[in-house]
C-alpha positions as a LaTeX table, in Angstrom:
\begin{tabular}{lrrr}
\hline
Residue & $x$ (\AA) & $y$ (\AA) & $z$ (\AA) \\
\hline
Met1 & 108.71 & $-113.04$ & 64.95 \\
Ser2 & 105.70 & $-112.26$ & 67.09 \\
Lys3 & 102.20 & $-110.97$ & 66.75 \\
Thr4 & 101.40 & $-107.63$ & 68.29 \\
Val5 & 98.52 & $-105.27$ & 68.82 \\
Asp6 & 98.76 & $-101.54$ & 68.43 \\
Val7 & 98.91 & $-98.93$ & 71.14 \\
Trp8 & 95.15 & $-98.42$ & 71.39 \\
Ala9 & 94.64 & $-102.13$ & 72.03 \\
Arg10 & 97.53 & $-102.06$ & 74.48 \\
Trp11 & 95.79 & $-99.34$ & 76.42 \\
Ala12 & 92.54 & $-101.25$ & 76.45 \\
Leu13 & 94.48 & $-104.25$ & 77.69 \\
Ala14 & 96.04 & $-102.14$ & 80.42 \\
Thr15 & 92.81 & $-100.71$ & 81.80 \\
Pro16 & 89.90 & $-102.55$ & 83.38 \\
Glu17 & 87.43 & $-100.37$ & 81.46 \\
Gly18 & 88.99 & $-101.22$ & 78.12 \\
Gly19 & 88.92 & $-104.85$ & 79.04 \\
Tyr20 & 91.46 & $-107.50$ & 78.10 \\
Thr21 & 88.74 & $-109.86$ & 76.89 \\
Arg22 & 87.81 & $-107.36$ & 74.18 \\
Leu23 & 91.10 & $-108.10$ & 72.47 \\
Arg24 & 90.25 & $-111.73$ & 71.93 \\
Gly25 & 89.40 & $-112.55$ & 68.36 \\
Ser26 & 90.62 & $-109.19$ & 67.11 \\
Gly27 & 94.06 & $-110.31$ & 65.93 \\
Arg28 & 93.56 & $-109.57$ & 62.25 \\
Arg29 & 96.90 & $-107.79$ & 61.95 \\
Pro30 & 99.54 & $-110.09$ & 60.39 \\
Pro31 & 102.44 & $-111.28$ & 62.54 \\
Ser32 & 105.00 & $-108.51$ & 62.75 \\
Pro33 & 107.64 & $-106.93$ & 64.92 \\
Lys34 & 106.28 & $-104.74$ & 67.69 \\
Arg35 & 104.18 & $-101.71$ & 66.98 \\
Thr36 & 105.40 & $-98.16$ & 67.10 \\
Val37 & 105.04 & $-95.92$ & 70.07 \\
Ser38 & 102.10 & $-93.61$ & 69.65 \\
Trp39 & 101.90 & $-90.23$ & 71.27 \\
Thr40 & 98.23 & $-90.05$ & 72.18 \\
Val41 & 98.07 & $-92.99$ & 74.46 \\
Gly42 & 96.41 & $-93.23$ & 77.75 \\
Ala43 & 93.69 & $-91.32$ & 79.36 \\
Val44 & 93.04 & $-92.36$ & 82.89 \\
Val45 & 89.40 & $-93.07$ & 83.43 \\
Pro46 & 88.00 & $-92.44$ & 86.90 \\
Ala47 & 88.23 & $-95.94$ & 88.33 \\
Val48 & 91.82 & $-96.36$ & 87.25 \\
Ala49 & 92.73 & $-92.88$ & 88.40 \\
Ala50 & 91.33 & $-93.73$ & 91.79 \\
Leu51 & 93.51 & $-96.84$ & 91.95 \\
Ser52 & 96.59 & $-94.82$ & 91.07 \\
Leu53 & 95.80 & $-92.08$ & 93.55 \\
Val54 & 95.34 & $-94.61$ & 96.34 \\
Ala55 & 98.68 & $-96.13$ & 95.40 \\
Ser56 & 100.40 & $-92.76$ & 95.53 \\
Gly57 & 100.21 & $-92.64$ & 99.29 \\
Ser58 & 103.46 & $-94.59$ & 99.78 \\
Asn59 & 106.46 & $-92.61$ & 101.01 \\
Ser60 & 109.31 & $-92.93$ & 98.50 \\
Ser61 & 111.85 & $-92.99$ & 101.31 \\
Gly62 & 109.77 & $-95.67$ & 103.02 \\
Pro63 & 110.32 & $-99.40$ & 103.65 \\
Thr64 & 113.71 & $-101.01$ & 104.16 \\
Thr65 & 115.84 & $-101.29$ & 101.03 \\
Gln66 & 116.02 & $-104.76$ & 99.51 \\
Gly67 & 117.98 & $-106.39$ & 96.69 \\
Val68 & 121.30 & $-104.62$ & 97.29 \\
Thr69 & 124.44 & $-106.39$ & 98.49 \\
Ala70 & 128.08 & $-105.37$ & 98.55 \\
Asn71 & 128.56 & $-106.65$ & 95.00 \\
Ser72 & 125.15 & $-106.96$ & 93.34 \\
Ile73 & 121.78 & $-105.32$ & 92.67 \\
Asn74 & 118.79 & $-107.63$ & 92.21 \\
Val75 & 116.49 & $-106.61$ & 89.37 \\
Gly76 & 113.65 & $-108.44$ & 87.64 \\
Gly77 & 110.97 & $-107.70$ & 85.07 \\
Val78 & 107.47 & $-108.71$ & 84.02 \\
Glu79 & 105.93 & $-108.34$ & 80.58 \\
Val80 & 103.47 & $-109.92$ & 78.16 \\
Val81 & 105.85 & $-112.51$ & 76.71 \\
Asn82 & 103.17 & $-114.94$ & 75.51 \\
Gly83 & 99.90 & $-113.10$ & 75.15 \\
Asp84 & 96.76 & $-114.20$ & 73.34 \\
Gly85 & 98.18 & $-113.90$ & 69.82 \\
Phe86 & 100.74 & $-111.20$ & 70.62 \\
Ser87 & 103.99 & $-110.69$ & 72.49 \\
Tyr88 & 106.19 & $-107.92$ & 73.83 \\
Ala89 & 109.18 & $-110.16$ & 74.45 \\
Asp90 & 111.45 & $-107.70$ & 72.65 \\
Val91 & 110.88 & $-105.21$ & 75.48 \\
Cys92 & 112.60 & $-107.74$ & 77.75 \\
Ser93 & 115.39 & $-108.18$ & 75.20 \\
Gly94 & 116.08 & $-104.45$ & 75.22 \\
Val95 & 116.37 & $-104.47$ & 79.01 \\
Glu96 & 118.67 & $-107.49$ & 79.03 \\
Val97 & 121.06 & $-105.88$ & 76.53 \\
Val98 & 121.50 & $-102.87$ & 78.81 \\
Phe99 & 122.20 & $-105.01$ & 81.87 \\
Lys100 & 124.60 & $-107.30$ & 79.99 \\
Lys101 & 126.55 & $-104.23$ & 78.92 \\
Val102 & 126.65 & $-102.90$ & 82.48 \\
Asp103 & 128.06 & $-106.16$ & 83.82 \\
Ala104 & 130.51 & $-106.55$ & 80.92 \\
Thr105 & 131.91 & $-103.08$ & 81.56 \\
Gly106 & 132.51 & $-103.36$ & 85.31 \\
Gly107 & 129.11 & $-102.85$ & 86.88 \\
Ile108 & 127.97 & $-99.82$ & 88.86 \\
Asp109 & 130.16 & $-98.71$ & 91.76 \\
Gly110 & 131.43 & $-102.24$ & 92.23 \\
Arg111 & 128.05 & $-103.92$ & 91.92 \\
Met112 & 126.82 & $-106.14$ & 89.09 \\
Ile113 & 123.20 & $-106.28$ & 87.95 \\
His114 & 121.79 & $-109.65$ & 88.97 \\
Tyr115 & 118.85 & $-109.96$ & 86.58 \\
Val116 & 116.49 & $-112.66$ & 87.80 \\
Gly117 & 114.67 & $-112.62$ & 84.47 \\
Cys118 & 111.63 & $-111.21$ & 82.71 \\
Leu119 & 108.56 & $-113.05$ & 83.95 \\
Asp120 & 105.57 & $-113.66$ & 81.69 \\
Asp121 & 102.18 & $-112.38$ & 82.80 \\
Gly122 & 100.50 & $-113.59$ & 79.60 \\
Gly123 & 98.41 & $-110.42$ & 79.43 \\
Ser124 & 96.51 & $-111.46$ & 82.55 \\
Thr125 & 96.03 & $-108.99$ & 85.37 \\
Gln126 & 95.84 & $-111.80$ & 87.92 \\
Thr127 & 99.10 & $-113.31$ & 86.67 \\
Asp128 & 100.72 & $-109.89$ & 86.61 \\
Asn129 & 99.83 & $-109.40$ & 90.27 \\
Ala130 & 101.24 & $-112.83$ & 91.12 \\
Gln131 & 104.47 & $-112.29$ & 89.17 \\
Thr132 & 104.97 & $-108.86$ & 90.73 \\
Thr133 & 104.48 & $-110.36$ & 94.17 \\
Arg134 & 107.03 & $-113.07$ & 93.34 \\
Leu135 & 109.60 & $-110.53$ & 92.20 \\
Ile136 & 109.21 & $-108.46$ & 95.36 \\
Glu137 & 108.67 & $-111.09$ & 98.05 \\
Gln138 & 110.56 & $-114.11$ & 96.70 \\
Asp139 & 113.28 & $-112.66$ & 94.45 \\
Lys140 & 113.72 & $-109.57$ & 96.63 \\
Val141 & 114.35 & $-107.26$ & 93.68 \\
Phe142 & 115.48 & $-103.69$ & 94.20 \\
Ala143 & 113.55 & $-102.60$ & 91.08 \\
Ile144 & 111.24 & $-103.96$ & 88.36 \\
Val145 & 112.48 & $-103.42$ & 84.79 \\
Pro146 & 110.45 & $-103.66$ & 82.63 \\
Ala147 & 107.05 & $-103.15$ & 84.18 \\
Ser148 & 104.39 & $-104.79$ & 82.03 \\
Thr149 & 101.81 & $-103.19$ & 79.79 \\
Val150 & 99.34 & $-104.90$ & 82.14 \\
Phe151 & 101.03 & $-103.64$ & 85.28 \\
Thr152 & 98.16 & $-104.00$ & 87.71 \\
Gly153 & 100.92 & $-105.13$ & 90.07 \\
Ser154 & 101.84 & $-101.47$ & 90.39 \\
Ser155 & 99.84 & $-101.16$ & 93.61 \\
Ile156 & 101.92 & $-104.00$ & 95.06 \\
Ala157 & 105.17 & $-102.34$ & 93.97 \\
Val158 & 104.12 & $-98.96$ & 95.33 \\
Lys159 & 103.16 & $-100.43$ & 98.69 \\
Ala160 & 106.57 & $-102.13$ & 98.88 \\
Asn161 & 108.29 & $-98.92$ & 97.71 \\
Val162 & 109.90 & $-100.78$ & 94.78 \\
Pro163 & 110.63 & $-98.55$ & 91.75 \\
Tyr164 & 109.51 & $-99.75$ & 88.33 \\
Phe165 & 110.38 & $-98.65$ & 84.81 \\
Gly166 & 108.87 & $-98.95$ & 81.34 \\
Trp167 & 106.90 & $-97.24$ & 78.63 \\
Gly168 & 104.46 & $-95.04$ & 80.58 \\
Ile169 & 101.52 & $-96.08$ & 78.42 \\
Ser170 & 99.26 & $-97.22$ & 81.25 \\
Pro171 & 97.66 & $-95.39$ & 84.18 \\
Tyr172 & 99.90 & $-97.35$ & 86.51 \\
Phe173 & 102.76 & $-94.97$ & 85.71 \\
Cys174 & 100.78 & $-91.96$ & 86.90 \\
Asn175 & 100.24 & $-90.36$ & 90.29 \\
Asn176 & 102.77 & $-92.22$ & 92.39 \\
Ser177 & 106.46 & $-91.77$ & 93.23 \\
Gln178 & 107.65 & $-95.24$ & 92.19 \\
Gly179 & 106.65 & $-95.54$ & 88.51 \\
Phe180 & 109.05 & $-94.15$ & 85.89 \\
Gly181 & 108.11 & $-94.06$ & 82.21 \\
Phe182 & 110.87 & $-93.03$ & 79.83 \\
Asp183 & 108.22 & $-90.72$ & 78.35 \\
Gly184 & 106.58 & $-89.78$ & 81.63 \\
Cys185 & 102.93 & $-90.46$ & 82.42 \\
Thr186 & 101.23 & $-90.59$ & 79.03 \\
Gly187 & 97.75 & $-90.43$ & 80.53 \\
Pro188 & 97.62 & $-87.20$ & 82.53 \\
Thr189 & 94.63 & $-87.11$ & 84.85 \\
Asn190 & 94.15 & $-83.35$ & 84.57 \\
Pro191 & 90.62 & $-82.90$ & 83.12 \\
Asn192 & 91.90 & $-79.95$ & 81.07 \\
Trp193 & 94.72 & $-81.97$ & 79.47 \\
Thr194 & 95.46 & $-80.22$ & 76.17 \\
Asp195 & 97.56 & $-82.24$ & 73.75 \\
Thr196 & 98.94 & $-80.04$ & 70.99 \\
Ser197 & 101.28 & $-82.69$ & 69.52 \\
Trp198 & 99.03 & $-83.75$ & 66.63 \\
Ala199 & 98.20 & $-80.15$ & 65.77 \\
Met200 & 101.83 & $-79.00$ & 65.86 \\
Met201 & 102.95 & $-81.75$ & 63.51 \\
Ile202 & 100.04 & $-81.19$ & 61.14 \\
Lys203 & 100.91 & $-77.49$ & 60.88 \\
Lys204 & 104.58 & $-78.30$ & 60.35 \\
Val205 & 104.16 & $-80.68$ & 57.42 \\
Leu206 & 100.94 & $-79.13$ & 56.05 \\
Pro207 & 101.42 & $-75.38$ & 56.59 \\
Gly208 & 98.33 & $-74.60$ & 54.53 \\
Ala209 & 96.02 & $-76.88$ & 56.51 \\
Arg210 & 93.12 & $-75.18$ & 58.23 \\
Thr211 & 90.70 & $-78.06$ & 58.89 \\
Val212 & 91.14 & $-81.32$ & 60.78 \\
Gly213 & 89.15 & $-84.41$ & 61.64 \\
Ile214 & 89.61 & $-87.16$ & 64.21 \\
Gln215 & 88.42 & $-90.78$ & 64.13 \\
Ser216 & 88.80 & $-92.79$ & 67.31 \\
Leu217 & 87.79 & $-95.96$ & 69.08 \\
Asp218 & 84.75 & $-96.40$ & 71.29 \\
Ile219 & 86.68 & $-97.07$ & 74.50 \\
Pro220 & 87.09 & $-94.86$ & 77.58 \\
Thr221 & 90.75 & $-94.10$ & 76.99 \\
Thr222 & 90.34 & $-92.70$ & 73.48 \\
Arg223 & 87.37 & $-90.60$ & 74.55 \\
Val224 & 89.77 & $-88.70$ & 76.78 \\
Thr225 & 92.78 & $-88.70$ & 74.43 \\
Ser226 & 90.66 & $-87.47$ & 71.54 \\
Ala227 & 89.19 & $-84.73$ & 73.75 \\
Ala228 & 92.75 & $-83.67$ & 74.65 \\
Ala229 & 93.70 & $-83.64$ & 70.97 \\
Ile230 & 90.63 & $-81.59$ & 70.08 \\
Arg231 & 91.58 & $-79.02$ & 72.71 \\
Gly232 & 95.03 & $-79.03$ & 71.09 \\
Phe233 & 93.55 & $-78.39$ & 67.63 \\
Lys234 & 91.72 & $-75.37$ & 68.97 \\
Ala235 & 94.80 & $-74.07$ & 70.77 \\
Glu236 & 96.80 & $-74.28$ & 67.54 \\
Gly237 & 94.13 & $-72.63$ & 65.41 \\
Leu238 & 92.87 & $-75.67$ & 63.48 \\
Lys239 & 89.14 & $-75.98$ & 62.81 \\
Leu240 & 87.57 & $-79.32$ & 63.73 \\
Val241 & 85.19 & $-80.38$ & 60.94 \\
Tyr242 & 84.86 & $-84.10$ & 61.70 \\
Gln243 & 84.75 & $-86.09$ & 64.94 \\
Asp244 & 83.65 & $-89.68$ & 65.42 \\
Gly245 & 84.47 & $-92.08$ & 68.23 \\
Ser246 & 82.22 & $-95.02$ & 67.46 \\
Ile247 & 84.60 & $-97.65$ & 66.02 \\
Pro248 & 84.74 & $-100.68$ & 68.36 \\
Leu249 & 88.11 & $-101.96$ & 69.52 \\
Thr250 & 87.69 & $-105.07$ & 67.37 \\
Gly251 & 87.16 & $-102.99$ & 64.23 \\
Val252 & 84.31 & $-103.22$ & 61.73 \\
Ala253 & 83.70 & $-105.31$ & 58.64 \\
Asp254 & 82.59 & $-102.35$ & 56.52 \\
Tyr255 & 84.12 & $-98.89$ & 56.81 \\
Thr256 & 81.80 & $-97.37$ & 54.20 \\
Pro257 & 79.69 & $-95.33$ & 56.66 \\
Tyr258 & 82.82 & $-93.77$ & 58.14 \\
Val259 & 84.32 & $-93.11$ & 54.72 \\
Gln260 & 81.16 & $-91.36$ & 53.57 \\
Lys261 & 81.07 & $-89.08$ & 56.61 \\
Ile262 & 84.77 & $-88.24$ & 56.31 \\
Leu263 & 84.40 & $-87.45$ & 52.59 \\
Ala264 & 81.44 & $-85.20$ & 53.34 \\
Ala265 & 83.42 & $-83.26$ & 55.96 \\
Asn266 & 86.61 & $-83.38$ & 53.85 \\
Pro267 & 89.19 & $-82.44$ & 56.52 \\
Gln268 & 92.61 & $-81.50$ & 55.16 \\
Ala269 & 94.19 & $-83.65$ & 57.89 \\
Leu270 & 92.68 & $-86.71$ & 59.55 \\
Val271 & 93.97 & $-88.11$ & 62.86 \\
Leu272 & 93.30 & $-91.81$ & 63.40 \\
Glu273 & 93.21 & $-93.14$ & 66.95 \\
Val274 & 92.12 & $-96.63$ & 65.90 \\
Gln275 & 93.42 & $-100.16$ & 66.23 \\
Glu276 & 93.52 & $-100.93$ & 62.50 \\
Pro277 & 94.33 & $-97.83$ & 60.41 \\
Val278 & 95.17 & $-99.77$ & 57.23 \\
Pro279 & 91.67 & $-100.83$ & 56.11 \\
Leu280 & 90.22 & $-97.40$ & 56.85 \\
Ile281 & 93.03 & $-95.60$ & 55.02 \\
Ala282 & 92.72 & $-97.99$ & 52.07 \\
Ala283 & 88.96 & $-97.42$ & 51.89 \\
Leu284 & 89.43 & $-93.65$ & 52.05 \\
Arg285 & 91.98 & $-93.66$ & 49.24 \\
Ala286 & 89.80 & $-95.90$ & 47.10 \\
Ala287 & 86.91 & $-93.48$ & 47.59 \\
Gly288 & 89.04 & $-90.50$ & 46.52 \\
Tyr289 & 89.97 & $-88.86$ & 49.82 \\
Lys290 & 92.87 & $-86.46$ & 49.18 \\
Gly291 & 93.60 & $-85.33$ & 52.74 \\
Ala292 & 96.59 & $-86.44$ & 54.82 \\
Thr293 & 96.22 & $-89.19$ & 57.42 \\
Phe294 & 98.14 & $-89.31$ & 60.72 \\
Asp295 & 98.35 & $-92.30$ & 63.05 \\
Gly296 & 100.70 & $-93.73$ & 65.64 \\
Val297 & 100.54 & $-97.47$ & 64.94 \\
Asp298 & 101.75 & $-98.18$ & 61.41 \\
Asn299 & 105.53 & $-98.06$ & 61.96 \\
Ser300 & 106.09 & $-101.68$ & 60.99 \\
Pro301 & 108.40 & $-102.58$ & 58.09 \\
Gln302 & 106.49 & $-105.82$ & 57.58 \\
Leu303 & 103.33 & $-103.88$ & 56.73 \\
Leu304 & 105.15 & $-102.30$ & 53.81 \\
Ser305 & 106.42 & $-105.65$ & 52.53 \\
Asn306 & 102.90 & $-106.21$ & 51.20 \\
Pro307 & 102.67 & $-104.23$ & 47.92 \\
Ser308 & 98.96 & $-103.49$ & 48.21 \\
Thr309 & 99.33 & $-102.28$ & 51.80 \\
Ala310 & 102.33 & $-100.15$ & 50.86 \\
Arg311 & 100.31 & $-98.53$ & 48.06 \\
Ala312 & 97.37 & $-97.84$ & 50.37 \\
Leu313 & 99.63 & $-96.25$ & 52.97 \\
Asn314 & 101.73 & $-94.22$ & 50.57 \\
Gly315 & 101.83 & $-90.66$ & 51.85 \\
Ala316 & 100.51 & $-91.51$ & 55.32 \\
Tyr317 & 102.19 & $-89.92$ & 58.34 \\
Val318 & 103.19 & $-92.02$ & 61.37 \\
Leu319 & 104.31 & $-90.82$ & 64.81 \\
Thr320 & 107.04 & $-92.43$ & 66.94 \\
Ser321 & 108.63 & $-91.67$ & 70.32 \\
Phe322 & 112.17 & $-92.26$ & 69.06 \\
Ser323 & 114.42 & $-90.19$ & 66.83 \\
Pro324 & 114.04 & $-91.52$ & 63.26 \\
Tyr325 & 117.13 & $-89.82$ & 61.86 \\
Pro326 & 120.40 & $-91.66$ & 61.06 \\
Gly327 & 123.34 & $-90.50$ & 63.13 \\
Asn328 & 121.43 & $-89.84$ & 66.35 \\
Ala329 & 123.93 & $-90.70$ & 69.09 \\
Gly330 & 121.46 & $-92.44$ & 71.38 \\
Met331 & 119.89 & $-94.57$ & 68.66 \\
Glu332 & 123.29 & $-95.50$ & 67.20 \\
Gln333 & 124.47 & $-96.58$ & 70.65 \\
Met334 & 121.37 & $-98.73$ & 71.06 \\
Arg335 & 122.01 & $-100.47$ & 67.74 \\
Ala336 & 125.67 & $-101.02$ & 68.59 \\
Asp337 & 124.78 & $-102.47$ & 72.00 \\
Ala338 & 122.16 & $-104.75$ & 70.44 \\
Ala339 & 124.74 & $-106.06$ & 67.97 \\
Arg340 & 127.31 & $-106.69$ & 70.70 \\
Tyr341 & 125.21 & $-107.90$ & 73.62 \\
Gly342 & 121.98 & $-109.12$ & 72.00 \\
Val343 & 121.16 & $-112.35$ & 70.20 \\
Ala344 & 122.16 & $-112.64$ & 66.54 \\
Ser345 & 118.59 & $-112.50$ & 65.25 \\
Gln346 & 117.47 & $-109.61$ & 67.47 \\
Asp347 & 114.91 & $-107.23$ & 65.94 \\
Val348 & 115.88 & $-103.71$ & 66.96 \\
Asp349 & 112.38 & $-102.29$ & 66.77 \\
Asp350 & 110.28 & $-99.91$ & 68.83 \\
Ser351 & 109.49 & $-102.52$ & 71.48 \\
Phe352 & 113.18 & $-103.30$ & 71.89 \\
Ala353 & 113.81 & $-99.56$ & 72.21 \\
Gln354 & 111.13 & $-99.23$ & 74.89 \\
Gly355 & 112.93 & $-101.81$ & 77.03 \\
Tyr356 & 116.39 & $-100.47$ & 76.21 \\
Phe357 & 115.69 & $-96.86$ & 77.13 \\
Ser358 & 113.68 & $-97.81$ & 80.23 \\
Ala359 & 116.64 & $-99.82$ & 81.52 \\
Ser360 & 119.10 & $-97.10$ & 80.47 \\
Met361 & 117.23 & $-94.50$ & 82.52 \\
Phe362 & 117.25 & $-96.83$ & 85.53 \\
Val363 & 121.00 & $-97.42$ & 85.18 \\
Asn364 & 121.59 & $-93.68$ & 84.85 \\
Met365 & 119.71 & $-93.10$ & 88.11 \\
Leu366 & 121.74 & $-95.85$ & 89.82 \\
Arg367 & 125.00 & $-94.23$ & 88.77 \\
Lys368 & 123.88 & $-90.88$ & 90.12 \\
Ala369 & 122.78 & $-92.45$ & 93.41 \\
Gly370 & 126.30 & $-93.80$ & 93.92 \\
Arg371 & 127.76 & $-96.48$ & 96.14 \\
Asp372 & 125.53 & $-95.68$ & 99.11 \\
Leu373 & 122.51 & $-97.18$ & 97.40 \\
Thr374 & 119.28 & $-97.26$ & 99.38 \\
Tyr375 & 115.73 & $-96.42$ & 98.43 \\
Lys376 & 116.21 & $-93.07$ & 100.13 \\
Thr377 & 119.31 & $-92.15$ & 98.10 \\
Phe378 & 117.78 & $-93.54$ & 94.90 \\
Tyr379 & 114.53 & $-91.59$ & 95.20 \\
Asn380 & 116.43 & $-88.47$ & 96.25 \\
Val381 & 118.12 & $-88.60$ & 92.83 \\
Ala382 & 115.02 & $-89.65$ & 90.90 \\
Asn383 & 112.43 & $-87.41$ & 92.48 \\
Asn384 & 114.17 & $-84.63$ & 94.39 \\
Ser385 & 117.17 & $-83.51$ & 92.33 \\
Gly386 & 115.69 & $-82.09$ & 89.14 \\
Tyr387 & 116.53 & $-85.32$ & 87.33 \\
Cys388 & 116.12 & $-85.31$ & 83.51 \\
Tyr389 & 116.86 & $-87.94$ & 80.86 \\
Asp390 & 116.85 & $-88.15$ & 77.05 \\
Asp391 & 119.64 & $-90.67$ & 76.24 \\
Asp392 & 121.62 & $-88.44$ & 73.87 \\
Gly393 & 118.53 & $-87.19$ & 72.09 \\
Ala394 & 117.07 & $-90.59$ & 71.21 \\
Thr395 & 113.89 & $-89.73$ & 73.10 \\
Gly396 & 112.22 & $-86.54$ & 74.22 \\
Gln397 & 113.53 & $-85.27$ & 77.53 \\
Val398 & 111.62 & $-86.47$ & 80.58 \\
Cys399 & 112.12 & $-84.89$ & 83.99 \\
Tyr400 & 111.03 & $-86.07$ & 87.42 \\
Pro401 & 109.01 & $-85.62$ & 89.53 \\
Gly402 & 106.97 & $-83.96$ & 86.74 \\
Gly403 & 106.94 & $-87.20$ & 84.77 \\
His404 & 104.80 & $-88.85$ & 87.45 \\
Thr405 & 101.81 & $-86.70$ & 86.48 \\
Glu406 & 102.50 & $-85.42$ & 82.97 \\
Ser407 & 103.60 & $-86.66$ & 79.57 \\
Thr408 & 106.61 & $-85.29$ & 77.72 \\
Gly409 & 104.45 & $-84.65$ & 74.64 \\
Cys410 & 107.57 & $-85.44$ & 72.59 \\
Trp411 & 107.25 & $-87.27$ & 69.27 \\
Ala412 & 108.93 & $-87.61$ & 65.90 \\
Leu413 & 107.24 & $-88.01$ & 62.52 \\
Leu414 & 107.72 & $-90.41$ & 59.63 \\
Gln415 & 106.03 & $-90.45$ & 56.24 \\
Ile416 & 105.50 & $-93.56$ & 54.16 \\
Lys417 & 106.89 & $-93.04$ & 50.66 \\
Asn418 & 107.46 & $-95.72$ & 48.05 \\
Ala419 & 107.20 & $-98.56$ & 50.57 \\
Ala420 & 109.65 & $-96.97$ & 53.01 \\
Phe421 & 109.47 & $-94.94$ & 56.22 \\
Val422 & 111.03 & $-91.55$ & 55.55 \\
Pro423 & 112.03 & $-89.32$ & 58.50 \\
Thr424 & 110.01 & $-86.13$ & 58.23 \\
Met425 & 110.28 & $-84.34$ & 61.56 \\
Pro426 & 112.74 & $-84.77$ & 64.46 \\
Ile427 & 111.75 & $-85.27$ & 68.08 \\
Thr428 & 109.52 & $-82.30$ & 68.89 \\
Cys429 & 107.91 & $-81.61$ & 72.24 \\
Gly430 & 104.38 & $-80.27$ & 72.43 \\
Asn431 & 103.01 & $-77.96$ & 75.05 \\
Gly432 & 99.78 & $-77.41$ & 76.89 \\
Ile433 & 98.26 & $-78.74$ & 80.10 \\
Gly434 & 99.48 & $-82.29$ & 80.83 \\
Asn435 & 102.48 & $-82.18$ & 78.46 \\
Asn436 & 105.14 & $-80.55$ & 80.57 \\
Ala437 & 107.19 & $-83.52$ & 81.82 \\
Ser438 & 110.14 & $-82.26$ & 79.76 \\
Glu439 & 110.50 & $-79.25$ & 82.03 \\
Lys440 & 113.13 & $-79.50$ & 84.75 \\
Thr441 & 111.95 & $-78.86$ & 88.28 \\
Gly442 & 113.68 & $-78.86$ & 91.63 \\
\hline
\end{tabular}
């Protein structure tokens, strides 16, 4: 079992402006399986956007194809396996299950996946660059699966024309032809990005709600994501009565000032884009706040194993990128594959799912590219054929090339009731500027 940080901290870790060092000493969350996928992740701040735009210059039919032989395809990954108090090793496990299944069932057009392994970057940008270079220059991989949360090596992969796959939570999945997030680019660079996802879900579960508030972190990424959400509130007819973005990434010792301001504004729905929602929600409930809270980081069964935490979170709404309903074909297949090809003690959590569906999309593209596998034929399928993917409804549909610049805006909703996560709303795709990666093009 491994420690994790939530999606806001992951984004800070992924961007130079957020700063990896700001995570140190902030690991107050108890050890748990990986965090849920949150929908409002990733605004690209100018410096990072510039890096991505520079990287986008590579031609996706470019350098000579590597890592493909008559009977094998070389693939490798890089991820934060041993970070400073946290790990995303289960992302690697999800990828490995997919590739084990491929090889056990005959490969792809006569070729087996030769997986060189999932290298550890330790949450260090320098190490990530070095590991990416090793995968490309030494291991000669055809593709990188998964690509790390800290994928500063993206510029190296783009220059080498090597495709990479993962959860598109960082700016390194945006504005190039080589990066493929199973949910698209979740940090659109369009300055008018309008994210209606929060607003749509609020209106669905609280049809009488008219007022909304938003509490976010004081980091560059959440300044942009919260602005996109606020534009979404307006577009959906919700009145913003509270907005604060002053909580530091490391949290605060006393939430009283925030609680007092929220109580004074009294929004019917409160969106929390913060690293640690639990103490703030607990303080709000203790002070008598009756509104509904919405966050994207509390989907952890271990949190609810603590009775006091479960009581504090009772009634809270939590967003996830994966279908929460039993019987979903894609999710059931993932669980069956984990049981058959994974280790006996494997946690099938959101991080595992991130790796699993990233690898599944890659394999799907390989099958469509066929036996004549080169970078040209691969990218023709991925970027020039109107390619779309949703793995039997387990995730929101993502289509390329739109997914290189926009998010799918697709999320599902859970509600915490009596110490359990109860499915409340199926995968639903938002709309608005920057959230159109679900639309087929080409």
